[in-house]
All heavy atoms as a GROMACS GRO file, in nm:
protein
  602
    1ASP      N    1   6.274  14.666   1.475
    1ASP     CA    2   6.160  14.753   1.426
    1ASP      C    3   6.036  14.721   1.489
    1ASP      O    4   5.967  14.610   1.435
    1ASP     CB    5   6.157  14.754   1.267
    1ASP     CG    6   6.076  14.854   1.211
    1ASP    OD1    7   6.063  14.968   1.285
    1ASP    OD2    8   6.030  14.844   1.104
    2SER      N    9   5.979  14.781   1.587
    2SER     CA   10   5.864  14.763   1.657
    2SER      C   11   5.757  14.857   1.623
    2SER      O   12   5.772  14.983   1.606
    2SER     CB   13   5.885  14.751   1.801
    2SER     OG   14   5.787  14.671   1.871
    3HIS      N   15   5.637  14.810   1.624
    3HIS     CA   16   5.523  14.901   1.583
    3HIS      C   17   5.422  14.883   1.701
    3HIS      O   18   5.412  14.782   1.775
    3HIS     CB   19   5.441  14.840   1.451
    3HIS     CG   20   5.548  14.832   1.342
    3HIS    ND1   21   5.574  14.940   1.260
    3HIS    CD2   22   5.612  14.729   1.296
    3HIS    CE1   23   5.655  14.902   1.165
    3HIS    NE2   24   5.693  14.771   1.188
    4VAL      N   25   5.325  14.977   1.702
    4VAL     CA   26   5.207  14.969   1.806
    4VAL      C   27   5.083  14.987   1.706
    4VAL      O   28   5.079  15.069   1.623
    4VAL     CB   29   5.206  15.088   1.905
    4VAL    CG1   30   5.074  15.072   1.991
    4VAL    CG2   31   5.331  15.073   1.994
    5GLN      N   32   4.992  14.894   1.714
    5GLN     CA   33   4.871  14.887   1.642
    5GLN      C   34   4.749  14.907   1.732
    5GLN      O   35   4.730  14.835   1.830
    5GLN     CB   36   4.855  14.755   1.565
    5GLN     CG   37   4.764  14.751   1.470
    5GLN     CD   38   4.770  14.621   1.375
    5GLN    OE1   39   4.885  14.577   1.359
    5GLN    NE2   40   4.657  14.584   1.316
    6TYR      N   41   4.664  15.003   1.716
    6TYR     CA   42   4.556  15.029   1.789
    6TYR      C   43   4.423  14.986   1.731
    6TYR      O   44   4.409  15.015   1.610
    6TYR     CB   45   4.538  15.184   1.830
    6TYR     CG   46   4.656  15.233   1.901
    6TYR    CD1   47   4.766  15.292   1.842
    6TYR    CD2   48   4.653  15.232   2.035
    6TYR    CE1   49   4.871  15.345   1.912
    6TYR    CE2   50   4.760  15.286   2.113
    6TYR     CZ   51   4.869  15.341   2.043
    6TYR     OH   52   4.976  15.391   2.110
    7GLU      N   53   4.340  14.908   1.798
    7GLU     CA   54   4.231  14.857   1.736
    7GLU      C   55   4.111  14.871   1.826
    7GLU      O   56   4.120  14.867   1.948
    7GLU     CB   57   4.228  14.705   1.697
    7GLU     CG   58   4.353  14.674   1.596
    7GLU     CD   59   4.315  14.725   1.454
    7GLU    OE1   60   4.200  14.761   1.430
    7GLU    OE2   61   4.408  14.715   1.367
    8ARG      N   62   3.983  14.882   1.786
    8ARG     CA   63   3.867  14.894   1.850
    8ARG      C   64   3.817  14.757   1.905
    8ARG      O   65   3.834  14.662   1.837
    8ARG     CB   66   3.748  14.943   1.770
    8ARG     CG   67   3.750  15.088   1.726
    8ARG     CD   68   3.631  15.142   1.666
    8ARG     NE   69   3.554  15.035   1.596
    8ARG     CZ   70   3.576  15.014   1.462
    8ARG    NH1   71   3.676  15.076   1.389
    8ARG    NH2   72   3.502  14.915   1.396
    9LEU      N   73   3.765  14.758   2.013
    9LEU     CA   74   3.708  14.637   2.079
    9LEU      C   75   3.608  14.579   1.982
    9LEU      O   76   3.521  14.653   1.923
    9LEU     CB   77   3.631  14.682   2.207
    9LEU     CG   78   3.606  14.564   2.326
    9LEU    CD1   79   3.734  14.493   2.349
    9LEU    CD2   80   3.536  14.626   2.432
   10GLY      N   81   3.602  14.447   1.948
   10GLY     CA   82   3.527  14.392   1.860
   10GLY      C   83   3.559  14.392   1.716
   10GLY      O   84   3.491  14.343   1.629
   11ALA      N   85   3.666  14.458   1.684
   11ALA     CA   86   3.711  14.476   1.536
   11ALA      C   87   3.783  14.343   1.489
   11ALA      O   88   3.816  14.259   1.572
   11ALA     CB   89   3.808  14.591   1.519
   12ASP      N   90   3.782  14.324   1.364
   12ASP     CA   91   3.863  14.209   1.304
   12ASP      C   92   3.995  14.278   1.260
   12ASP      O   93   4.004  14.384   1.207
   12ASP     CB   94   3.796  14.168   1.180
   12ASP     CG   95   3.662  14.080   1.212
   12ASP    OD1   96   3.650  14.043   1.322
   12ASP    OD2   97   3.599  14.049   1.123
   13VAL      N   98   4.109  14.204   1.305
   13VAL     CA   99   4.245  14.258   1.280
   13VAL      C  100   4.314  14.159   1.195
   13VAL      O  101   4.324  14.036   1.213
   13VAL     CB  102   4.311  14.275   1.420
   13VAL    CG1  103   4.454  14.327   1.403
   13VAL    CG2  104   4.231  14.361   1.513
   14THR      N  105   4.385  14.230   1.103
   14THR     CA  106   4.476  14.136   0.999
   14THR      C  107   4.613  14.199   1.021
   14THR      O  108   4.632  14.323   0.994
   14THR     CB  109   4.420  14.146   0.865
   14THR    OG1  110   4.289  14.097   0.856
   14THR    CG2  111   4.512  14.060   0.772
   15MET      N  112   4.717  14.114   1.048
   15MET     CA  113   4.853  14.141   1.055
   15MET      C  114   4.930  14.077   0.949
   15MET      O  115   4.916  13.961   0.925
   15MET     CB  116   4.910  14.113   1.180
   15MET     CG  117   4.853  14.190   1.303
   15MET     SD  118   4.924  14.146   1.460
   15MET     CE  119   4.801  14.201   1.562
   16GLN      N  120   5.016  14.145   0.871
   16GLN     CA  121   5.088  14.098   0.765
   16GLN      C  122   5.244  14.073   0.826
   16GLN      O  123   5.290  14.154   0.886
   16GLN     CB  124   5.094  14.186   0.657
   16GLN     CG  125   5.193  14.144   0.539
   16GLN     CD  126   5.162  14.008   0.476
   16GLN    OE1  127   5.052  13.971   0.455
   16GLN    NE2  128   5.265  13.937   0.445
   17CYS      N  129   5.299  13.951   0.798
   17CYS     CA  130   5.440  13.922   0.848
   17CYS      C  131   5.534  13.997   0.762
   17CYS      O  132   5.604  13.937   0.676
   17CYS     CB  133   5.449  13.767   0.843
   17CYS     SG  134   5.603  13.722   0.915
   18GLY      N  135   5.551  14.119   0.786
   18GLY     CA  136   5.661  14.197   0.717
   18GLY      C  137   5.649  14.197   0.561
   18GLY      O  138   5.534  14.191   0.509
   19ALA      N  139   5.765  14.179   0.505
   19ALA     CA  140   5.755  14.179   0.351
   19ALA      C  141   5.773  14.032   0.289
   19ALA      O  142   5.803  14.021   0.178
   19ALA     CB  143   5.886  14.261   0.299
   20VAL      N  144   5.736  13.929   0.374
   20VAL     CA  145   5.753  13.788   0.321
   20VAL      C  146   5.641  13.767   0.221
   20VAL      O  147   5.530  13.837   0.214
   20VAL     CB  148   5.760  13.687   0.426
   20VAL    CG1  149   5.867  13.711   0.521
   20VAL    CG2  150   5.615  13.689   0.497
   21ASP      N  151   5.655  13.658   0.128
   21ASP     CA  152   5.553  13.629   0.044
   21ASP      C  153   5.437  13.590   0.109
   21ASP      O  154   5.447  13.534   0.222
   21ASP     CB  155   5.602  13.507  -0.048
   21ASP     CG  156   5.712  13.555  -0.137
   21ASP    OD1  157   5.719  13.676  -0.182
   21ASP    OD2  158   5.786  13.475  -0.190
   22TRP      N  159   5.310  13.602   0.042
   22TRP     CA  160   5.183  13.566   0.110
   22TRP      C  161   5.175  13.419   0.150
   22TRP      O  162   5.123  13.400   0.266
   22TRP     CB  163   5.078  13.593   0.010
   22TRP     CG  164   4.936  13.564   0.060
   22TRP    CD1  165   4.863  13.646   0.143
   22TRP    CD2  166   4.866  13.440   0.065
   22TRP    NE1  167   4.760  13.575   0.199
   22TRP    CE2  168   4.748  13.460   0.142
   22TRP    CE3  169   4.896  13.317   0.003
   22TRP    CZ2  170   4.661  13.347   0.165
   22TRP    CZ3  171   4.799  13.220   0.016
   22TRP    CH2  172   4.697  13.236   0.094
   23ASP      N  173   5.233  13.338   0.071
   23ASP     CA  174   5.229  13.193   0.102
   23ASP      C  175   5.354  13.143   0.171
   23ASP      O  176   5.380  13.026   0.178
   23ASP     CB  177   5.211  13.116  -0.024
   23ASP     CG  178   5.308  13.138  -0.126
   23ASP    OD1  179   5.409  13.215  -0.104
   23ASP    OD2  180   5.316  13.063  -0.245
   24ALA      N  181   5.442  13.235   0.232
   24ALA     CA  182   5.566  13.186   0.298
   24ALA      C  183   5.525  13.119   0.430
   24ALA      O  184   5.423  13.125   0.486
   24ALA     CB  185   5.650  13.314   0.323
   25ALA      N  186   5.612  13.016   0.469
   25ALA     CA  187   5.585  12.949   0.595
   25ALA      C  188   5.640  13.040   0.710
   25ALA      O  189   5.747  13.070   0.713
   25ALA     CB  190   5.670  12.812   0.600
   26VAL      N  191   5.539  13.073   0.793
   26VAL     CA  192   5.569  13.158   0.897
   26VAL      C  193   5.510  13.106   1.034
   26VAL      O  194   5.426  13.028   1.027
   26VAL     CB  195   5.518  13.296   0.875
   26VAL    CG1  196   5.583  13.360   0.752
   26VAL    CG2  197   5.379  13.310   0.874
   27THR      N  198   5.568  13.150   1.151
   27THR     CA  199   5.507  13.120   1.268
   27THR      C  200   5.482  13.254   1.341
   27THR      O  201   5.553  13.343   1.354
   27THR     CB  202   5.610  13.039   1.363
   27THR    OG1  203   5.645  12.931   1.291
   27THR    CG2  204   5.553  13.017   1.488
   28TRP      N  205   5.352  13.266   1.380
   28TRP     CA  206   5.296  13.381   1.461
   28TRP      C  207   5.299  13.342   1.612
   28TRP      O  208   5.254  13.236   1.639
   28TRP     CB  209   5.165  13.417   1.412
   28TRP     CG  210   5.165  13.492   1.290
   28TRP    CD1  211   5.144  13.464   1.166
   28TRP    CD2  212   5.184  13.641   1.287
   28TRP    NE1  213   5.147  13.564   1.076
   28TRP    CE2  214   5.181  13.674   1.150
   28TRP    CE3  215   5.200  13.747   1.380
   28TRP    CZ2  216   5.182  13.819   1.108
   28TRP    CZ3  217   5.218  13.869   1.327
   28TRP    CH2  218   5.203  13.902   1.204
   29MET      N  219   5.344  13.437   1.689
   29MET     CA  220   5.333  13.416   1.848
   29MET      C  221   5.271  13.545   1.902
   29MET      O  222   5.280  13.652   1.851
   29MET     CB  223   5.459  13.395   1.897
   29MET     CG  224   5.535  13.274   1.848
   29MET     SD  225   5.693  13.244   1.911
   29MET     CE  226   5.642  13.144   2.053
   30ALA      N  227   5.185  13.526   2.012
   30ALA     CA  228   5.127  13.620   2.093
   30ALA      C  229   5.183  13.610   2.233
   30ALA      O  230   5.151  13.514   2.295
   30ALA     CB  231   4.982  13.626   2.082
   31ASN      N  232   5.254  13.723   2.271
   31ASN     CA  233   5.314  13.709   2.430
   31ASN      C  234   5.384  13.569   2.446
   31ASN      O  235   5.365  13.524   2.554
   31ASN     CB  236   5.199  13.731   2.520
   31ASN     CG  237   5.130  13.861   2.506
   31ASN    OD1  238   5.186  13.961   2.484
   31ASN    ND2  239   4.994  13.867   2.501
   32GLY      N  240   5.467  13.538   2.340
   32GLY     CA  241   5.545  13.417   2.362
   32GLY      C  242   5.472  13.276   2.336
   32GLY      O  243   5.528  13.178   2.346
   33THR      N  244   5.340  13.278   2.292
   33THR     CA  245   5.273  13.161   2.278
   33THR      C  246   5.237  13.143   2.138
   33THR      O  247   5.178  13.237   2.067
   33THR     CB  248   5.135  13.162   2.362
   33THR    OG1  249   5.173  13.186   2.498
   33THR    CG2  250   5.057  13.036   2.356
   34ASP      N  251   5.247  13.024   2.065
   34ASP     CA  252   5.220  13.003   1.931
   34ASP      C  253   5.059  13.032   1.909
   34ASP      O  254   4.986  12.987   1.989
   34ASP     CB  255   5.228  12.842   1.899
   34ASP     CG  256   5.384  12.834   1.874
   34ASP    OD1  257   5.461  12.913   1.878
   34ASP    OD2  258   5.413  12.703   1.845
   35MET      N  259   5.036  13.092   1.793
   35MET     CA  260   4.894  13.118   1.764
   35MET      C  261   4.844  12.986   1.697
   35MET      O  262   4.908  12.910   1.643
   35MET     CB  263   4.891  13.232   1.661
   35MET     CG  264   4.941  13.362   1.720
   35MET     SD  265   4.851  13.424   1.859
   35MET     CE  266   4.683  13.450   1.785
   36GLU      N  267   4.702  12.971   1.703
   36GLU     CA  268   4.642  12.865   1.642
   36GLU      C  269   4.644  12.869   1.490
   36GLU      O  270   4.639  12.974   1.436
   36GLU     CB  271   4.493  12.855   1.695
   36GLU     CG  272   4.469  12.823   1.837
   36GLU     CD  273   4.332  12.815   1.877
   36GLU    OE1  274   4.239  12.793   1.800
   36GLU    OE2  275   4.308  12.848   1.994
   37ALA      N  276   4.655  12.750   1.430
   37ALA     CA  277   4.674  12.753   1.281
   37ALA      C  278   4.534  12.813   1.223
   37ALA      O  279   4.543  12.869   1.119
   37ALA     CB  280   4.694  12.613   1.227
   38SER      N  281   4.430  12.804   1.281
   38SER     CA  282   4.301  12.847   1.222
   38SER      C  283   4.306  13.009   1.225
   38SER      O  284   4.228  13.069   1.148
   38SER     CB  285   4.184  12.807   1.318
   38SER     OG  286   4.199  12.858   1.440
   39GLN      N  287   4.390  13.074   1.284
   39GLN     CA  288   4.399  13.214   1.286
   39GLN      C  289   4.501  13.262   1.187
   39GLN      O  290   4.524  13.378   1.169
   39GLN     CB  291   4.440  13.263   1.426
   39GLN     CG  292   4.330  13.237   1.533
   39GLN     CD  293   4.368  13.289   1.669
   39GLN    OE1  294   4.463  13.233   1.719
   39GLN    NE2  295   4.302  13.379   1.732
   40VAL      N  296   4.576  13.175   1.121
   40VAL     CA  297   4.674  13.214   1.020
   40VAL      C  298   4.628  13.180   0.879
   40VAL      O  299   4.577  13.068   0.849
   40VAL     CB  300   4.807  13.138   1.046
   40VAL    CG1  301   4.915  13.172   0.942
   40VAL    CG2  302   4.850  13.168   1.198
   41ASN      N  303   4.641  13.279   0.793
   41ASN     CA  304   4.605  13.265   0.649
   41ASN      C  305   4.724  13.306   0.563
   41ASN      O  306   4.750  13.420   0.555
   41ASN     CB  307   4.476  13.348   0.622
   41ASN     CG  308   4.442  13.332   0.480
   41ASN    OD1  309   4.492  13.254   0.394
   41ASN    ND2  310   4.334  13.412   0.441
   42GLY      N  311   4.799  13.205   0.511
   42GLY     CA  312   4.924  13.232   0.442
   42GLY      C  313   5.016  13.297   0.546
   42GLY      O  314   5.038  13.237   0.653
   43SER      N  315   5.076  13.406   0.519
   43SER     CA  316   5.163  13.476   0.624
   43SER      C  317   5.088  13.566   0.692
   43SER      O  318   5.154  13.643   0.776
   43SER     CB  319   5.289  13.535   0.536
   43SER     OG  320   5.226  13.637   0.458
   44ARG      N  321   4.957  13.587   0.679
   44ARG     CA  322   4.888  13.690   0.768
   44ARG      C  323   4.833  13.617   0.882
   44ARG      O  324   4.781  13.499   0.885
   44ARG     CB  325   4.763  13.735   0.683
   44ARG     CG  326   4.816  13.817   0.572
   44ARG     CD  327   4.693  13.894   0.500
   44ARG     NE  328   4.737  13.962   0.388
   44ARG     CZ  329   4.726  13.917   0.250
   44ARG    NH1  330   4.684  13.801   0.238
   44ARG    NH2  331   4.765  13.989   0.170
   45LEU      N  332   4.811  13.695   0.989
   45LEU     CA  333   4.746  13.661   1.115
   45LEU      C  334   4.613  13.734   1.120
   45LEU      O  335   4.609  13.851   1.099
   45LEU     CB  336   4.827  13.697   1.246
   45LEU     CG  337   4.750  13.663   1.375
   45LEU    CD1  338   4.748  13.516   1.390
   45LEU    CD2  339   4.847  13.712   1.485
   46ILE      N  340   4.503  13.664   1.145
   46ILE     CA  341   4.375  13.718   1.132
   46ILE      C  342   4.302  13.691   1.270
   46ILE      O  343   4.284  13.582   1.318
   46ILE     CB  344   4.272  13.663   1.020
   46ILE    CG1  345   4.343  13.691   0.886
   46ILE    CG2  346   4.139  13.725   1.030
   46ILE    CD1  347   4.270  13.621   0.779
   47LEU      N  348   4.277  13.803   1.348
   47LEU     CA  349   4.200  13.803   1.467
   47LEU      C  350   4.056  13.845   1.446
   47LEU      O  351   4.044  13.965   1.414
   47LEU     CB  352   4.278  13.889   1.573
   47LEU     CG  353   4.422  13.842   1.600
   47LEU    CD1  354   4.488  13.955   1.691
   47LEU    CD2  355   4.446  13.707   1.649
   48ARG      N  356   3.963  13.766   1.481
   48ARG     CA  357   3.820  13.815   1.474
   48ARG      C  358   3.765  13.854   1.605
   48ARG      O  359   3.785  13.793   1.708
   48ARG     CB  360   3.738  13.701   1.415
   48ARG     CG  361   3.803  13.648   1.285
   48ARG     CD  362   3.694  13.626   1.179
   48ARG     NE  363   3.747  13.574   1.067
   48ARG     CZ  364   3.792  13.651   0.957
   48ARG    NH1  365   3.771  13.781   0.963
   48ARG    NH2  366   3.831  13.596   0.852
   49ASN      N  367   3.684  13.968   1.606
   49ASN     CA  368   3.610  14.024   1.716
   49ASN      C  369   3.712  14.034   1.833
   49ASN      O  370   3.678  13.967   1.944
   49ASN     CB  371   3.505  13.917   1.748
   49ASN     CG  372   3.403  13.976   1.846
   49ASN    OD1  373   3.388  14.101   1.872
   49ASN    ND2  374   3.334  13.898   1.913
   50VAL      N  375   3.807  14.111   1.831
   50VAL     CA  376   3.922  14.110   1.937
   50VAL      C  377   3.869  14.178   2.073
   50VAL      O  378   3.774  14.251   2.066
   50VAL     CB  379   4.045  14.202   1.896
   50VAL    CG1  380   4.123  14.144   1.783
   50VAL    CG2  381   4.002  14.350   1.858
   51ASP      N  382   3.919  14.125   2.170
   51ASP     CA  383   3.886  14.165   2.308
   51ASP      C  384   4.000  14.219   2.378
   51ASP      O  385   4.124  14.199   2.329
   51ASP     CB  386   3.794  14.059   2.377
   51ASP     CG  387   3.874  13.947   2.412
   51ASP    OD1  388   3.995  13.939   2.427
   51ASP    OD2  389   3.799  13.836   2.425
   52LEU      N  390   3.986  14.259   2.504
   52LEU     CA  391   4.100  14.326   2.580
   52LEU      C  392   4.205  14.220   2.607
   52LEU      O  393   4.326  14.253   2.604
   52LEU     CB  394   4.044  14.390   2.707
   52LEU     CG  395   3.955  14.501   2.700
   52LEU    CD1  396   3.901  14.552   2.823
   52LEU    CD2  397   4.014  14.614   2.620
   53ALA      N  398   4.168  14.091   2.615
   53ALA     CA  399   4.267  13.993   2.660
   53ALA      C  400   4.369  13.969   2.535
   53ALA      O  401   4.474  13.904   2.560
   53ALA     CB  402   4.190  13.858   2.690
   54GLN      N  403   4.337  14.008   2.420
   54GLN     CA  404   4.413  13.992   2.310
   54GLN      C  405   4.518  14.105   2.297
   54GLN      O  406   4.603  14.099   2.191
   54GLN     CB  407   4.340  13.973   2.170
   54GLN     CG  408   4.269  13.837   2.181
   54GLN     CD  409   4.167  13.824   2.074
   54GLN    OE1  410   4.067  13.891   2.073
   54GLN    NE2  411   4.196  13.734   1.971
   55SER      N  412   4.518  14.208   2.375
   55SER     CA  413   4.623  14.300   2.374
   55SER      C  414   4.756  14.227   2.400
   55SER      O  415   4.764  14.137   2.475
   55SER     CB  416   4.592  14.405   2.476
   55SER     OG  417   4.484  14.493   2.434
   56GLY      N  418   4.878  14.292   2.337
   56GLY     CA  419   4.998  14.234   2.377
   56GLY      C  420   5.097  14.240   2.262
   56GLY      O  421   5.060  14.276   2.160
   57GLN      N  422   5.205  14.163   2.272
   57GLN     CA  423   5.311  14.163   2.180
   57GLN      C  424   5.293  14.050   2.077
   57GLN      O  425   5.273  13.936   2.109
   57GLN     CB  426   5.452  14.136   2.249
   57GLN     CG  427   5.564  14.137   2.158
   57GLN     CD  428   5.616  14.285   2.132
   57GLN    OE1  429   5.613  14.356   2.235
   57GLN    NE2  430   5.635  14.313   2.023
   58TYR      N  431   5.280  14.079   1.950
   58TYR     CA  432   5.268  13.982   1.852
   58TYR      C  433   5.396  13.981   1.757
   58TYR      O  434   5.450  14.089   1.707
   58TYR     CB  435   5.156  14.018   1.756
   58TYR     CG  436   5.022  13.983   1.820
   58TYR    CD1  437   4.969  14.072   1.924
   58TYR    CD2  438   4.945  13.871   1.798
   58TYR    CE1  439   4.853  14.044   1.984
   58TYR    CE2  440   4.823  13.844   1.869
   58TYR     CZ  441   4.789  13.936   1.948
   58TYR     OH  442   4.660  13.906   2.017
   59THR      N  443   5.455  13.862   1.733
   59THR     CA  444   5.576  13.852   1.654
   59THR      C  445   5.550  13.748   1.551
   59THR      O  446   5.477  13.649   1.564
   59THR     CB  447   5.700  13.807   1.736
   59THR    OG1  448   5.659  13.694   1.828
   59THR    CG2  449   5.736  13.924   1.824
   60CYS      N  450   5.624  13.768   1.441
   60CYS     CA  451   5.618  13.661   1.333
   60CYS      C  452   5.757  13.626   1.287
   60CYS      O  453   5.843  13.714   1.267
   60CYS     CB  454   5.549  13.741   1.220
   60CYS     SG  455   5.548  13.635   1.060
   61TYR      N  456   5.785  13.498   1.278
   61TYR     CA  457   5.903  13.441   1.228
   61TYR      C  458   5.896  13.367   1.116
   61TYR      O  459   5.790  13.303   1.077
   61TYR     CB  460   5.956  13.345   1.344
   61TYR     CG  461   5.977  13.411   1.477
   61TYR    CD1  462   5.865  13.409   1.571
   61TYR    CD2  463   6.093  13.470   1.514
   61TYR    CE1  464   5.898  13.469   1.697
   61TYR    CE2  465   6.110  13.536   1.648
   61TYR     CZ  466   5.999  13.520   1.729
   61TYR     OH  467   6.024  13.581   1.848
   62GLU      N  468   5.997  13.375   1.018
   62GLU     CA  469   6.002  13.313   0.896
   62GLU      C  470   6.058  13.177   0.897
   62GLU      O  471   6.174  13.149   0.938
   62GLU     CB  472   6.070  13.398   0.786
   62GLU     CG  473   6.076  13.334   0.649
   62GLU     CD  474   6.140  13.434   0.557
   62GLU    OE1  475   6.235  13.508   0.597
   62GLU    OE2  476   6.110  13.428   0.431
   63GLY      N  477   5.989  13.072   0.845
   63GLY     CA  478   6.025  12.945   0.818
   63GLY      C  479   6.102  12.865   0.932
   63GLY      O  480   6.094  12.911   1.052
   64ALA      N  481   6.187  12.775   0.895
   64ALA     CA  482   6.269  12.693   1.009
   64ALA      C  483   6.381  12.773   1.056
   64ALA      O  484   6.420  12.733   1.156
   64ALA     CB  485   6.311  12.570   0.931
   65SER      N  486   6.424  12.884   0.992
   65SER     CA  487   6.533  12.966   1.048
   65SER      C  488   6.484  13.052   1.168
   65SER      O  489   6.582  13.106   1.235
   65SER     CB  490   6.587  13.050   0.935
   65SER     OG  491   6.490  13.145   0.902
   66TRP      N  492   6.363  13.062   1.189
   66TRP     CA  493   6.308  13.146   1.301
   66TRP      C  494   6.362  13.276   1.291
   66TRP      O  495   6.402  13.350   1.390
   66TRP     CB  496   6.335  13.079   1.436
   66TRP     CG  497   6.239  12.973   1.464
   66TRP    CD1  498   6.252  12.840   1.420
   66TRP    CD2  499   6.116  12.986   1.536
   66TRP    NE1  500   6.140  12.772   1.461
   66TRP    CE2  501   6.055  12.856   1.530
   66TRP    CE3  502   6.050  13.085   1.590
   66TRP    CZ2  503   5.923  12.823   1.591
   66TRP    CZ3  504   5.926  13.062   1.643
   66TRP    CH2  505   5.868  12.928   1.651
   67HIS      N  506   6.365  13.344   1.172
   67HIS     CA  507   6.419  13.481   1.155
   67HIS      C  508   6.300  13.573   1.180
   67HIS      O  509   6.202  13.569   1.115
   67HIS     CB  510   6.468  13.497   1.008
   67HIS     CG  511   6.538  13.622   0.995
   67HIS    ND1  512   6.661  13.672   1.044
   67HIS    CD2  513   6.482  13.733   0.916
   67HIS    CE1  514   6.679  13.796   1.003
   67HIS    NE2  515   6.574  13.834   0.925
   68LEU      N  516   6.327  13.664   1.276
   68LEU     CA  517   6.219  13.764   1.309
   68LEU      C  518   6.180  13.852   1.192
   68LEU      O  519   6.272  13.916   1.144
   68LEU     CB  520   6.265  13.840   1.430
   68LEU     CG  521   6.167  13.955   1.484
   68LEU    CD1  522   6.031  13.888   1.523
   68LEU    CD2  523   6.219  14.032   1.599
   69LYS      N  524   6.064  13.855   1.144
   69LYS     CA  525   6.030  13.936   1.028
   69LYS      C  526   5.945  14.057   1.066
   69LYS      O  527   5.940  14.148   0.989
   69LYS     CB  528   5.949  13.852   0.929
   69LYS     CG  529   6.038  13.746   0.863
   69LYS     CD  530   6.167  13.800   0.797
   69LYS     CE  531   6.150  13.835   0.660
   69LYS     NZ  532   6.260  13.878   0.582
   70TYR      N  533   5.859  14.042   1.174
   70TYR     CA  534   5.775  14.140   1.207
   70TYR      C  535   5.737  14.129   1.360
   70TYR      O  536   5.730  14.033   1.414
   70TYR     CB  537   5.638  14.140   1.129
   70TYR     CG  538   5.542  14.247   1.150
   70TYR    CD1  539   5.563  14.378   1.107
   70TYR    CD2  540   5.432  14.223   1.218
   70TYR    CE1  541   5.471  14.478   1.126
   70TYR    CE2  542   5.336  14.316   1.256
   70TYR     CZ  543   5.351  14.448   1.200
   70TYR     OH  544   5.252  14.551   1.224
   71GLN      N  545   5.723  14.249   1.414
   71GLN     CA  546   5.681  14.260   1.561
   71GLN      C  547   5.584  14.381   1.581
   71GLN      O  548   5.623  14.492   1.539
   71GLN     CB  549   5.817  14.282   1.646
   71GLN     CG  550   5.790  14.275   1.795
   71GLN     CD  551   5.924  14.253   1.858
   71GLN    OE1  552   5.981  14.154   1.854
   71GLN    NE2  553   5.979  14.358   1.918
   72THR      N  554   5.471  14.367   1.658
   72THR     CA  555   5.392  14.472   1.686
   72THR      C  556   5.333  14.466   1.820
   72THR      O  557   5.324  14.345   1.870
   72THR     CB  558   5.282  14.499   1.575
   72THR    OG1  559   5.205  14.618   1.589
   72THR    CG2  560   5.190  14.373   1.577
   73TYR      N  561   5.299  14.566   1.881
   73TYR     CA  562   5.220  14.552   2.010
   73TYR      C  563   5.076  14.595   1.974
   73TYR      O  564   5.045  14.706   1.921
   73TYR     CB  565   5.286  14.654   2.105
   73TYR     CG  566   5.234  14.622   2.251
   73TYR    CD1  567   5.302  14.524   2.328
   73TYR    CD2  568   5.117  14.691   2.299
   73TYR    CE1  569   5.247  14.503   2.461
   73TYR    CE2  570   5.074  14.654   2.423
   73TYR     CZ  571   5.138  14.558   2.503
   73TYR     OH  572   5.086  14.532   2.636
   74LEU      N  573   4.994  14.503   1.998
   74LEU     CA  574   4.838  14.530   1.976
   74LEU      C  575   4.771  14.588   2.113
   74LEU      O  576   4.781  14.523   2.212
   74LEU     CB  577   4.777  14.404   1.928
   74LEU     CG  578   4.622  14.417   1.908
   74LEU    CD1  579   4.600  14.499   1.786
   74LEU    CD2  580   4.563  14.279   1.889
   75ARG      N  581   4.721  14.704   2.076
   75ARG     CA  582   4.640  14.756   2.193
   75ARG      C  583   4.497  14.765   2.162
   75ARG      O  584   4.456  14.836   2.057
   75ARG     CB  585   4.698  14.898   2.232
   75ARG     CG  586   4.833  14.904   2.287
   75ARG     CD  587   4.858  15.046   2.327
   75ARG     NE  588   4.999  15.053   2.377
   75ARG     CZ  589   5.041  15.042   2.512
   75ARG    NH1  590   4.938  15.026   2.596
   75ARG    NH2  591   5.158  15.057   2.543
   76VAL      N  592   4.414  14.691   2.226
   76VAL     CA  593   4.260  14.692   2.207
   76VAL      C  594   4.196  14.785   2.308
   76VAL      O  595   4.222  14.760   2.430
   76VAL     CB  596   4.222  14.543   2.215
   76VAL    CG1  597   4.064  14.537   2.193
   76VAL    CG2  598   4.289  14.458   2.110
   77GLY      N  599   4.106  14.859   2.253
   77GLY     CA  600   4.032  14.953   2.356
   77GLY      C  601   3.937  15.042   2.288
   77GLY      O  602   3.918  15.037   2.165
   0.00000   0.00000   0.00000
């Protein structure tokens, strides 16, 4: 189940990791690279002041099982 999310340049973007609990242990990745812990709040990913370089595929995995819970394509422009 893939989504596309459109955001304005310079906007703050919050993504929720599917239907998991707010405090669930999750791993966020952008284009296959782990996101910094400072950008994760509970199971949410928070991107501040987004720019064009942050466009791409964002995925969220639950806990140690690495079960894919959410996937979206972020388009900034």
